[in-house]
Residue, then its C-alpha position, 0 to 999 in steps of 0.5 A: m732953225t738957224l740962218r744957214a739952214t734957212i738959206t739951205r732950205v730955200a736954195a734947195s726949194l729954188a733948185a727943185a723949182i728950176l728942175l720942175t720948170c725945165a722938166a715942164l718945159a721939155a714936156e711941152y717943147p716945142t709949142r711954137p716955131v723954132s728958128i735955125v740961124v744960118a750964118f751964110t746966104p740961101g742956097g749954100p751948103s749950110d743953108v740947104l743942109a739946115r732946110i733939110i734937117g729943119k723940114r724933118l725935124n718939123e715932121i718929128l716934133h710937129q712945129p715949123f723949124i724955120v731957117e733964118n739967114r744971118p750972113g756976114a763977118g765969117g759967121n760971127i754975126a749969126a753966132e752973136q745973135v744966137v749966143n744973145a737969145t734966150p736959151d729956151g730952145y727956140t733959137l738954134l745955130m747951124g754951126n760949122n768949122s768956121i764958127l766953132a773952131t777957126n774964127a777965134a784964131l782968125y779974128k782979133k776980136l770975137n764976141y763970143n766964146p765957141e767953147k763956153d757960149f754954146i751947148p753942142i746938140s749933135l754934129i750932123g755931118s761933114q763935107a769932104n774937100i777934094l784936092v784938084v789940080n788943072p789937068s796940065v799940072p804934071a802930077n797924077s798923084l799926091a806924091e807926084l805933086i809934093a815932089l813937084a812942089k819940092a822941086s821947084p819951091g814957091t812956083l806952085n800956087f793954090a786957090s781959095s775962096g778968101h783968107g781964112a776959108a776952109a780951102h785956104l786953111a786946108g792949103e796951109l795944112f797941106r804946105t806944113e804937113a808935106k813940108i813944101n812951099i806953095v803960094h796961096v791966092a785968095y778970091k772972092g768966093a769959091a766959084p771964081a777961085l775954081q774957074d781959075v784953076i780949071a783955066g790954068h791960072v792957079q794949079m790947085m785948090f781944096a774944093t768941096a766934093a759936091s762942087v767938083i765931082g761934075l768937073i772931075k767926071q768932065g775932065k776939067v780938073r784932076a782929083l788927087a785925094v780926099t782930106t777926110p779921115k775916111r773916104t767920102a761916099l761921093l767919090p769912094d774910089l778916091p784916097t784920103m790924104d792920110e792913106l797917101g802918107l800925110k797921116g792924121f791929115d783932116a780938113t773937113t767942112w762940118h756942120g752941127l746944130v748948137a744952142p746958147t748956154g743955159m738951155p735946159r738939159p731935157v730940151i737938149d735931149t729932146l732935140h738930139f733925139a729928134i736929130m738922130e731920128a731925122l738922120k735915120d730916115p731914108a729920104t733925109q739920108k739921100l738929100l744929104t748925100d747928094l748935097g755931098v754930106d757924109i752923115i755923122g750924127s753924134t752925142p752932145k758930148e761927142f760933139e763937145a769933144y770934137i769942137h774942143s779938138e778942132i780949136p787948137k789944131w786950126t789955131a796952129v794952122v792959122k798962126a803958121s799961115g800969118a792969116h788974120i782978120d781985124 
């Protein structure tokens, strides 16, 4: 037997052994608790969503899915932990648009590549952002707000929870697409930003639907449009930015489960199946809807394509805004 033939035979044997190992792993998976790493503090939307999904995955796969909170650096600390974990299916990341789409443009140094270092499992759902204004603003529609901004360039302000946050980038996208001059005012969190909109110190804000639906009903803020491609179930009568003339406008806060690259395909399939089953459960659907989540569910390929489409879009928005974090 030639050396080349020997090498080929050994390589084939190794490949077969790897496939058998992966198949065996998937057949047994999971045999112990699974960690879902969340990049934010307990009680926030990502944390609550992860706990809802984790509880249902526990019931489906008969092992605990434990939420591990690792906040800091805009989600980068959690992302790096998962990237460096063994890719065996026991360390997952509840990813979102910040970690997987915008941070690469925002941060000068990123110790992970969102497109290469993660395997997408499923896009779970999105949370609509709502453009709200203080009731004193003389604009009862998106068209009137744009006209007001064009009539007085640089006089209208929009609040956000911080530089590079979803609310900030949504405002920058609005500024670019509507061709208006509005001024960003950054706060240390969504709550104080929203309070200043209510008080009239800042005229407008892009805020998650769940955080403002009560304020809208109380008349403390006026809702003008939703930023998702489709209307949100929480406010079905509120038109989208796209419907109101800003074609293709999409500033969605989304959440999806990813794993470190190298995880066996059969384990991915097991997790994907379990997530899709979880999202079919009426009790889970209600909990997510009450949280302001519009349920999506996707294949790994669809989620991968979505991440790829989001990165260049938000990179352009970040560059145009001049936002950056050292």
